[in-house]
C-alpha positions in Angstrom: -30.3 -3.7 58.3 -29.4 -2.3 55.0 -29.7 -4.1 51.9 -27.7 -3.5 48.8 -28.6 -4.3 45.4 -26.2 -6.5 43.4 -24.8 -5.1 40.2 -27.0 -7.4 38.3 -30.1 -5.8 39.6 -29.2 -2.4 38.7 -31.6 -0.6 36.4 -29.7 -0.5 33.0 -32.2 1.8 31.5 -31.0 4.7 33.5 -27.5 4.4 32.2 -26.3 6.5 29.2 -26.2 4.5 26.0 -22.8 3.4 25.0 -21.4 4.9 21.9 -21.0 2.5 19.0 -17.8 0.7 18.7 -15.4 2.0 15.9 -15.8 -1.1 13.9 -19.5 -0.6 13.7 -19.2 2.8 12.3 -19.6 2.1 8.5 -21.1 4.2 5.7 -24.8 3.6 4.8 -25.2 1.8 1.5 -26.3 5.1 0.0 -23.2 6.9 1.2 -20.9 3.9 0.2 -22.4 3.9 -3.2 -22.0 7.6 -3.7 -18.4 7.6 -2.6 -17.6 4.5 -4.6 -18.9 6.0 -7.7 -17.2 9.3 -7.1 -13.8 7.8 -6.5 -13.9 4.8 -8.8 -16.6 4.9 -11.6 -17.3 8.6 -12.3 -14.5 8.9 -14.7 -15.9 6.2 -16.9 -19.5 7.5 -16.7 -18.3 11.1 -17.5 -16.2 10.0 -20.5 -17.9 11.4 -23.5 -16.0 9.2 -25.9 -15.9 9.8 -29.6 -19.1 10.4 -31.8 -16.9 9.6 -34.8 -18.2 6.1 -35.3 -21.8 7.1 -35.0 -21.5 10.1 -37.4 -19.5 7.9 -39.9 -22.1 5.5 -39.9 -24.8 8.0 -40.4 -22.9 9.5 -43.3 -22.2 6.2 -44.8 -25.9 5.1 -44.7 -27.5 8.4 -45.0 -29.5 10.1 -42.3 -29.5 8.1 -39.1 -32.7 6.6 -38.2 -34.8 7.4 -35.1 -33.0 4.6 -33.3 -29.7 6.3 -33.8 -31.1 9.7 -32.7 -32.7 8.0 -29.6 -29.4 6.3 -28.7 -27.5 9.6 -29.1 -30.2 11.4 -26.9 -30.0 8.7 -24.1 -26.2 8.8 -24.1 -26.2 12.5 -23.8 -28.8 12.3 -21.0 -26.7 9.8 -19.1 -23.7 11.9 -19.4 -25.4 15.2 -18.4 -26.9 13.1 -15.3 -23.4 11.9 -14.4 -22.0 15.5 -14.7 -24.8 16.7 -12.5 -24.2 13.9 -9.8 -20.3 14.4 -9.9 -20.7 18.2 -9.2 -23.0 17.5 -6.4 -20.7 15.1 -4.7 -17.7 17.1 -5.4 -19.4 20.0 -3.6 -20.3 17.9 -0.7 -16.7 16.6 -0.4 -15.3 20.2 -0.5 -17.1 20.8 2.8 -14.8 18.1 4.5 -11.5 18.9 6.0 -8.3 18.1 4.0 -7.7 15.2 6.4 -11.1 13.6 6.1 -10.9 14.1 2.3 -7.6 12.3 2.2 -8.9 9.5 4.1 -11.9 9.1 1.8 -9.6 9.4 -1.2 -7.2 6.6 0.2 -10.1 4.3 1.0 -11.5 4.3 -2.7 -8.1 4.5 -4.2 -7.9 2.1 -7.2 -4.5 0.3 -6.9 -3.2 -3.1 -7.1 -2.3 -3.8 -3.3 -0.4 -6.8 -2.4 -2.8 -9.6 -1.6 -1.8 -10.0 2.0 -2.7 -6.4 2.6 -6.1 -6.7 0.8 -6.8 -9.9 3.0 -5.8 -8.2 6.1 -7.5 -4.6 5.5 -9.8 -5.0 2.6 -11.1 -1.8 1.1 -9.3 0.2 3.9 -5.8 -0.9 2.6 -5.0 2.6 1.4 -5.9 4.2 4.8 -3.9 1.6 6.6 -0.6 2.2 4.9 -1.0 5.9 5.5 -1.9 5.8 9.2 0.6 7.5 11.6 1.0 4.5 13.6 2.1 2.4 10.5 4.4 5.1 9.7 5.9 5.5 13.2 6.3 1.8 13.6 7.8 1.5 10.1 10.4 4.2 10.9 11.2 2.5 14.3 11.6 -1.0 12.6 13.6 0.3 9.5 15.7 2.9 11.2 14.8 5.3 8.2 14.3 9.0 8.5 11.4 9.3 6.1 8.4 7.0 5.5 6.8 6.9 2.1 3.5 4.9 1.9 4.9 2.6 -0.7 7.8 1.5 1.7 5.3 1.3 4.5 3.0 -0.9 2.4 6.0 -3.3 1.8 6.8 -3.3 5.6 3.2 -3.8 6.4 3.0 -6.8 4.1 5.8 -8.3 6.1 4.0 -7.5 9.4 1.0 -9.4 7.9 3.1 -12.4 6.9 4.7 -12.8 10.2 1.3 -12.4 11.9 2.4 -9.6 14.2 -1.0 -9.3 15.8 -0.3 -6.2 18.2 1.0 -4.2 15.3 -1.8 -5.2 13.1 -4.3 -4.4 15.8 -2.9 -1.0 16.2 -2.8 -0.3 12.5 -6.4 -1.7 12.1 -7.7 0.5 15.2 -6.2 3.7 13.8 -7.5 3.0 10.4 -11.0 2.3 11.6 -11.0 5.6 13.6 -9.8 7.6 10.7 -12.4 6.0 8.6 -15.2 6.5 11.0 -14.3 10.2 11.4 -14.3 10.8 7.7 -17.5 8.8 6.9 -19.3 10.4 9.9 -18.3 13.8 8.9 -19.4 13.2 5.2 -22.7 11.7 6.3 -23.4 14.8 8.5 -22.6 17.2 5.6 -25.0 15.1 3.2 -27.7 15.1 5.7 -27.5 18.9 6.4 -27.5 19.3 2.4 -30.6 16.9 2.2 -32.3 18.9 4.9 -31.5 22.3 3.3 -33.1 21.0 0.0 -36.2 19.9 1.9 -36.8 23.4 3.3 
């Protein structure tokens, strides 16, 4: 008499591990901060501004005190550190494919998106309006020959308002896949650069 094991008794440790689902592939906090800084805050940190006010005050009061020189030196050091960081991140981003760079750029794009899109897609809104599925569905629904992302965003806003779950799920899935690929590629590049520095 042969006995068969039920599925519940199969040794699960012998199975290959499942790859993480697309929605769990997110940037590490360090990578997220690096990309957010580069695409959204670096311009502010790199802005030298004018030294006119400081120099005018020094001329008006005589030679500036040690505090003025210290403030000037600290400001200069902060700007130099920002320039160095900007160049490092730019060099890492230059190793990405154009498609992955476009995805990251769209993800961190500073734009006033309609509130419906931000609620539906969050930081990924810029990627969502540029996905091929969103463009394809927009062209199908609008009967237009070309799809600009601005028009797609207006159409996608309507999709969100009408709660078209299937369409939203398709756009969200492709958005997450694009982002997962771009972030994973960037993390691999950063890891390789860190390893090269350590050697």
